[in-house]
BALUM-504077 format. One record per residue (C-alpha): residue number from 1; residue in one letter; x negated, y, z negated. Coordinates in steps of 0.001 Angstrom, whole numbers, plus 500000, padded with zeros to 6 digits. Each point is the difference from the previous one (the first is absolute). Layout:
BEGIN
+-----+---------+--------+--------+--------+
! num ! residuo !      x !      y !      z !
+-----+---------+--------+--------+--------+
! NUM !       a !      X !      Y !      Z !
...
+-----+---------+--------+--------+--------+
END
This chain:
BEGIN
+-----+---------+--------+--------+--------+
! num ! residuo !      x !      y !      z !
+-----+---------+--------+--------+--------+
!   1 !       m ! 779453 ! 676193 ! 740997 !
!   2 !       a ! 496661 ! 500064 ! 501994 !
!   3 !       i ! 501710 ! 498845 ! 503120 !
!   4 !       t ! 502696 ! 502064 ! 501527 !
!   5 !       g ! 503054 ! 498272 ! 501617 !
!   6 !       t ! 499134 ! 501561 ! 503336 !
!   7 !       p ! 499835 ! 497255 ! 502694 !
!   8 !       i ! 496381 ! 499371 ! 501101 !
!   9 !       r ! 498724 ! 497751 ! 502728 !
!  10 !       p ! 496693 ! 498228 ! 498964 !
!  11 !       v ! 496974 ! 501165 ! 501653 !
!  12 !       t ! 498473 ! 497056 ! 501806 !
!  13 !       a ! 496384 ! 501110 ! 499202 !
!  14 !       p ! 498180 ! 502370 ! 497756 !
!  15 !       v ! 500253 ! 503680 ! 500953 !
!  16 !       r ! 496687 ! 501867 ! 499936 !
!  17 !       i ! 500014 ! 503279 ! 498047 !
!  18 !       r ! 497258 ! 502720 ! 499849 !
!  19 !       i ! 499485 ! 501697 ! 496690 !
!  20 !       l ! 499681 ! 503716 ! 500091 !
!  21 !       i ! 498069 ! 501724 ! 497290 !
!  22 !       q ! 502144 ! 502947 ! 498976 !
!  23 !       p ! 499868 ! 501717 ! 496602 !
!  24 !       r ! 503753 ! 500280 ! 499698 !
!  25 !       s ! 500778 ! 496314 ! 499792 !
!  26 !       r ! 497951 ! 496778 ! 499675 !
!  27 !       l ! 502993 ! 498291 ! 501659 !
!  28 !       s ! 499864 ! 501828 ! 503232 !
!  29 !       l ! 499654 ! 497246 ! 502690 !
!  30 !       s ! 500185 ! 500362 ! 503675 !
!  31 !       p ! 501443 ! 496982 ! 501758 !
!  32 !       l ! 499764 ! 499237 ! 503717 !
!  33 !       p ! 502498 ! 501927 ! 502074 !
!  34 !       p ! 503357 ! 498193 ! 500430 !
!  35 !       g ! 500061 ! 498388 ! 503388 !
!  36 !       k ! 496250 ! 499807 ! 500228 !
!  37 !       e ! 498498 ! 496455 ! 500058 !
!  38 !       n ! 497556 ! 499141 ! 497306 !
!  39 !       p ! 496763 ! 499023 ! 501743 !
!  40 !       i ! 499008 ! 497638 ! 497156 !
!  41 !       n ! 503248 ! 497725 ! 499930 !
!  42 !       g ! 502193 ! 501315 ! 502729 !
!  43 !       s ! 502908 ! 501046 ! 497714 !
!  44 !       v ! 502076 ! 503030 ! 500652 !
!  45 !       p ! 501332 ! 501967 ! 497032 !
!  46 !       e ! 503875 ! 499829 ! 500157 !
!  47 !       y ! 500812 ! 502852 ! 497450 !
!  48 !       t ! 498648 ! 503477 ! 499431 !
!  49 !       t ! 499727 ! 501325 ! 496522 !
!  50 !       k ! 502853 ! 502319 ! 500696 !
!  51 !       q ! 502224 ! 497180 ! 501266 !
!  52 !       f ! 499248 ! 497887 ! 496981 !
!  53 !       l ! 500682 ! 502768 ! 497458 !
!  54 !       t ! 503104 ! 501158 ! 501848 !
!  55 !       g ! 501319 ! 496359 ! 499907 !
!  56 !       a ! 499370 ! 499647 ! 496420 !
!  57 !       a ! 501629 ! 503329 ! 499203 !
!  58 !       i ! 502996 ! 499143 ! 501874 !
!  59 !       f ! 500318 ! 496621 ! 498215 !
!  60 !       e ! 499502 ! 501334 ! 496538 !
!  61 !       g ! 502262 ! 503091 ! 500657 !
!  62 !       g ! 502642 ! 497502 ! 501270 !
!  63 !       l ! 499826 ! 498369 ! 496620 !
!  64 !       l ! 500519 ! 503275 ! 498115 !
!  65 !       l ! 502879 ! 501025 ! 502278 !
!  66 !       a ! 501577 ! 496511 ! 499597 !
!  67 !       a ! 499734 ! 500371 ! 496244 !
!  68 !       l ! 501705 ! 503514 ! 499966 !
!  69 !       v ! 502689 ! 499037 ! 502334 !
!  70 !       l ! 500906 ! 496548 ! 498563 !
!  71 !       g ! 499625 ! 501493 ! 496433 !
!  72 !       w ! 502570 ! 502639 ! 500992 !
!  73 !       l ! 502404 ! 497360 ! 501484 !
!  74 !       v ! 499842 ! 497734 ! 496781 !
!  75 !       g ! 499860 ! 502829 ! 497540 !
!  76 !       t ! 496285 ! 499224 ! 498860 !
!  77 !       d ! 497607 ! 503021 ! 499883 !
!  78 !       p ! 496631 ! 498484 ! 500971 !
!  79 !       l ! 498372 ! 503104 ! 498366 !
!  80 !       a ! 501852 ! 499866 ! 496772 !
!  81 !       e ! 497144 ! 498375 ! 498005 !
!  82 !       l ! 497291 ! 502202 ! 501580 !
!  83 !       t ! 498657 ! 502687 ! 497836 !
!  84 !       f ! 496587 ! 501709 ! 499904 !
!  85 !       n ! 497861 ! 500001 ! 496818 !
!  86 !       r ! 496330 ! 499630 ! 499150 !
!  87 !       k ! 500521 ! 497023 ! 497768 !
!  88 !       d ! 501552 ! 497810 ! 502806 !
!  89 !       v ! 497429 ! 501161 ! 502501 !
!  90 !       l ! 497282 ! 498626 ! 497639 !
!  91 !       l ! 502109 ! 496710 ! 499468 !
!  92 !       g ! 500177 ! 499655 ! 503684 !
!  93 !       l ! 496292 ! 500391 ! 500396 !
!  94 !       i ! 499350 ! 497432 ! 497226 !
!  95 !       a ! 502521 ! 497519 ! 501628 !
!  96 !       t ! 497912 ! 500020 ! 503047 !
!  97 !       l ! 497001 ! 498203 ! 498234 !
!  98 !       p ! 501523 ! 496387 ! 499816 !
!  99 !       m ! 501038 ! 500465 ! 503740 !
! 100 !       l ! 496464 ! 500738 ! 500931 !
! 101 !       v ! 498609 ! 497056 ! 498175 !
! 102 !       f ! 502455 ! 497836 ! 501882 !
! 103 !       l ! 499012 ! 501627 ! 503420 !
! 104 !       f ! 496342 ! 499411 ! 499200 !
! 105 !       v ! 500574 ! 496399 ! 499189 !
! 106 !       c ! 501773 ! 499549 ! 503202 !
! 107 !       l ! 497181 ! 501616 ! 501930 !
! 108 !       i ! 497284 ! 497649 ! 498664 !
! 109 !       a ! 501874 ! 496788 ! 499295 !
! 110 !       p ! 498874 ! 497155 ! 502355 !
! 111 !       t ! 503457 ! 498311 ! 500376 !
! 112 !       e ! 501113 ! 499253 ! 503484 !
! 113 !       g ! 503264 ! 501937 ! 499706 !
! 114 !       l ! 498344 ! 503184 ! 498859 !
! 115 !       a ! 497310 ! 499617 ! 502561 !
! 116 !       r ! 502661 ! 499879 ! 502640 !
! 117 !       i ! 501494 ! 503287 ! 498576 !
! 118 !       r ! 496551 ! 501635 ! 500243 !
! 119 !       d ! 499656 ! 498907 ! 503561 !
! 120 !       f ! 503340 ! 501341 ! 500953 !
! 121 !       l ! 499153 ! 503335 ! 498562 !
! 122 !       r ! 496693 ! 500171 ! 501684 !
! 123 !       q ! 501728 ! 499477 ! 503351 !
! 124 !       t ! 503098 ! 502139 ! 499371 !
! 125 !       i ! 500165 ! 502737 ! 497467 !
! 126 !       s ! 496335 ! 500396 ! 499091 !
! 127 !       p ! 498831 ! 501389 ! 503535 !
! 128 !       l ! 502932 ! 502572 ! 499689 !
! 129 !       l ! 499210 ! 501024 ! 496429 !
! 130 !       s ! 496396 ! 500405 ! 500932 !
! 131 !       q ! 500940 ! 502730 ! 502601 !
! 132 !       c ! 501686 ! 502091 ! 497265 !
! 133 !       r ! 498571 ! 502947 ! 498242 !
! 134 !       l ! 500221 ! 500131 ! 496290 !
! 135 !       p ! 503034 ! 502553 ! 500073 !
! 136 !       d ! 501748 ! 497506 ! 502331 !
! 137 !       l ! 499595 ! 497086 ! 497424 !
! 138 !       i ! 501265 ! 502202 ! 497206 !
! 139 !       l ! 503032 ! 500984 ! 501980 !
! 140 !       l ! 500735 ! 496379 ! 501028 !
! 141 !       a ! 499628 ! 498816 ! 496316 !
! 142 !       t ! 502101 ! 502842 ! 498700 !
! 143 !       l ! 502803 ! 499108 ! 502544 !
! 144 !       a ! 500000 ! 496260 ! 499192 !
! 145 !       g ! 499980 ! 500781 ! 496181 !
! 146 !       v ! 502966 ! 502448 ! 500060 !
! 147 !       c ! 502145 ! 498530 ! 502855 !
! 148 !       e ! 499665 ! 496357 ! 499258 !
! 149 !       e ! 500543 ! 500478 ! 496138 !
! 150 !       v ! 503025 ! 502351 ! 500556 !
! 151 !       f ! 501588 ! 497320 ! 502346 !
! 152 !       f ! 499103 ! 496730 ! 498073 !
! 153 !       r ! 499928 ! 501269 ! 496340 !
! 154 !       g ! 501878 ! 503136 ! 500048 !
! 155 !       f ! 502962 ! 498852 ! 502229 !
! 156 !       l ! 500133 ! 496263 ! 500314 !
! 157 !       y ! 498996 ! 498803 ! 496578 !
! 158 !       l ! 502029 ! 502844 ! 498135 !
! 159 !       a ! 503101 ! 499285 ! 502301 !
! 160 !       i ! 500023 ! 496199 ! 499095 !
! 161 !       e ! 498712 ! 500181 ! 496450 !
! 162 !       p ! 503357 ! 501087 ! 498326 !
! 163 !       l ! 501584 ! 496998 ! 501690 !
! 164 !       n ! 497401 ! 497297 ! 499401 !
! 165 !       p ! 496449 ! 500901 ! 498706 !
! 166 !       f ! 498620 ! 496489 ! 501011 !
! 167 !       l ! 501459 ! 500474 ! 503501 !
! 168 !       a ! 498736 ! 503507 ! 500164 !
! 169 !       v ! 496361 ! 498923 ! 499304 !
! 170 !       l ! 500167 ! 497028 ! 502469 !
! 171 !       t ! 501658 ! 501922 ! 502872 !
! 172 !       t ! 497626 ! 502995 ! 499580 !
! 173 !       n ! 496767 ! 498149 ! 499972 !
! 174 !       l ! 501018 ! 497300 ! 502596 !
! 175 !       l ! 500821 ! 502943 ! 502487 !
! 176 !       f ! 496780 ! 501703 ! 498923 !
! 177 !       g ! 497890 ! 496965 ! 500779 !
! 178 !       l ! 501873 ! 499409 ! 503375 !
! 179 !       a ! 499237 ! 503620 ! 500901 !
! 180 !       h ! 496353 ! 499222 ! 499773 !
! 181 !       a ! 500121 ! 496512 ! 501685 !
! 182 !       v ! 496771 ! 499867 ! 501992 !
! 183 !       t ! 499326 ! 496447 ! 498762 !
! 184 !       p ! 501968 ! 497621 ! 497914 !
! 185 !       l ! 497538 ! 500403 ! 497005 !
! 186 !       y ! 499825 ! 503718 ! 500293 !
! 187 !       t ! 503877 ! 500140 ! 499929 !
! 188 !       v ! 499814 ! 498105 ! 496614 !
! 189 !       l ! 497167 ! 502182 ! 498671 !
! 190 !       a ! 501912 ! 503211 ! 501017 !
! 191 !       a ! 503189 ! 498642 ! 498292 !
! 192 !       f ! 497960 ! 499471 ! 496784 !
! 193 !       l ! 498597 ! 503577 ! 500236 !
! 194 !       g ! 503524 ! 501230 ! 500557 !
! 195 !       l ! 500961 ! 498136 ! 496763 !
! 196 !       y ! 497298 ! 501814 ! 498168 !
! 197 !       l ! 501100 ! 503439 ! 501407 !
! 198 !       t ! 503532 ! 499252 ! 498947 !
! 199 !       s ! 498961 ! 499076 ! 496412 !
! 200 !       l ! 498473 ! 503409 ! 499781 !
! 201 !       l ! 503564 ! 501460 ! 500508 !
! 202 !       s ! 502133 ! 497329 ! 498195 !
! 203 !       i ! 498144 ! 499410 ! 496700 !
! 204 !       d ! 499745 ! 503770 ! 499198 !
! 205 !       s ! 502554 ! 501247 ! 497500 !
! 206 !       t ! 499761 ! 503314 ! 501942 !
! 207 !       p ! 499467 ! 498856 ! 503521 !
! 208 !       n ! 498311 ! 502252 ! 502480 !
! 209 !       l ! 499587 ! 499195 ! 503641 !
! 210 !       l ! 496984 ! 502219 ! 500098 !
! 211 !       v ! 497990 ! 497120 ! 498171 !
! 212 !       p ! 500233 ! 497437 ! 502940 !
! 213 !       v ! 499787 ! 502833 ! 502606 !
! 214 !       i ! 496647 ! 501136 ! 498707 !
! 215 !       a ! 498763 ! 496363 ! 499364 !
! 216 !       h ! 501148 ! 498974 ! 503585 !
! 217 !       a ! 498418 ! 503045 ! 501739 !
! 218 !       v ! 496670 ! 499857 ! 498099 !
! 219 !       y ! 499737 ! 496337 ! 500470 !
! 220 !       d ! 500680 ! 500317 ! 503765 !
! 221 !       l ! 497345 ! 502654 ! 500305 !
! 222 !       l ! 497331 ! 497957 ! 498217 !
! 223 !       a ! 501078 ! 496920 ! 501886 !
! 224 !       f ! 499525 ! 501907 ! 503281 !
! 225 !       l ! 496471 ! 500980 ! 498969 !
! 226 !       l ! 499114 ! 496563 ! 498996 !
! 227 !       i ! 501442 ! 498439 ! 503277 !
! 228 !       i ! 497968 ! 502382 ! 501984 !
! 229 !       r ! 496908 ! 499116 ! 498020 !
! 230 !       d ! 500567 ! 496338 ! 500678 !
! 231 !       y ! 500512 ! 500681 ! 503615 !
! 232 !       r ! 496712 ! 501839 ! 500319 !
! 233 !       h ! 498149 ! 497168 ! 498400 !
! 234 !       w ! 501772 ! 497540 ! 502259 !
! 235 !       m ! 499308 ! 502057 ! 503114 !
! 236 !       q ! 496215 ! 500092 ! 499037 !
! 237 !       d ! 499981 ! 496234 ! 499496 !
! 238 !       q ! 501679 ! 499564 ! 503449 !
! 239 !       k ! 497436 ! 502248 ! 501679 !
! 240 !       r ! 497174 ! 498074 ! 498371 !
! 241 !       l ! 501485 ! 496684 ! 501166 !
! 242 !       q ! 500478 ! 501318 ! 503552 !
! 243 !       n ! 496428 ! 501319 ! 500152 !
! 244 !       d ! 498612 ! 496669 ! 498828 !
! 245 !       a ! 502044 ! 498245 ! 502624 !
! 246 !       d ! 498769 ! 502338 ! 502789 !
! 247 !       p ! 497215 ! 498560 ! 502004 !
+-----+---------+--------+--------+--------+
END
């Protein structure tokens, strides 16, 4: 999903960023150095890009390791349903489209619960994502797509499904939602997205874990880009409001 399970403390005020015009990437952003006070709002960045990416990699890698170890203990190979072929890569890309529509609605819907999620993102994950280069975002999305799908769908779902398919679906997606529990509503939304990803594996007569892996990774990457775009616009609005308020 677009938000990793890495613990993040909310930033009390917006973090100012400086956009560097570089031909290699339009997403190259230079944050204020960690530990240096922002002269506009007095905030101090608490994480460097390296710390953020390292924490995310440790979390996602831990899920992958857990899937392999637990799978070995219970006799369930989490990679058993993973095969590489062009057809399922294409299916994974197509499967991303409904998820992107869902995300777009969440970004523009005026409901209080979704507005609270957007505010949370702008104060926590968005400033950190905005410090990342495009290769960083690709790596982060790939790690989430591979590691989370191998754990939740490759191991957990396939380990429980022979015993009770309903319990497998319920347990897998409940835990998937809880792994993304940044707000109560986001937990529910993440669980429903997890249900969709599970369906990509369960309803296929020839299931391939590659389909939800591709859908998850591509969705996360595009979600990161949309979240950064939303954050930039929000920062511009905050700056205009502050300039208007200054005497």
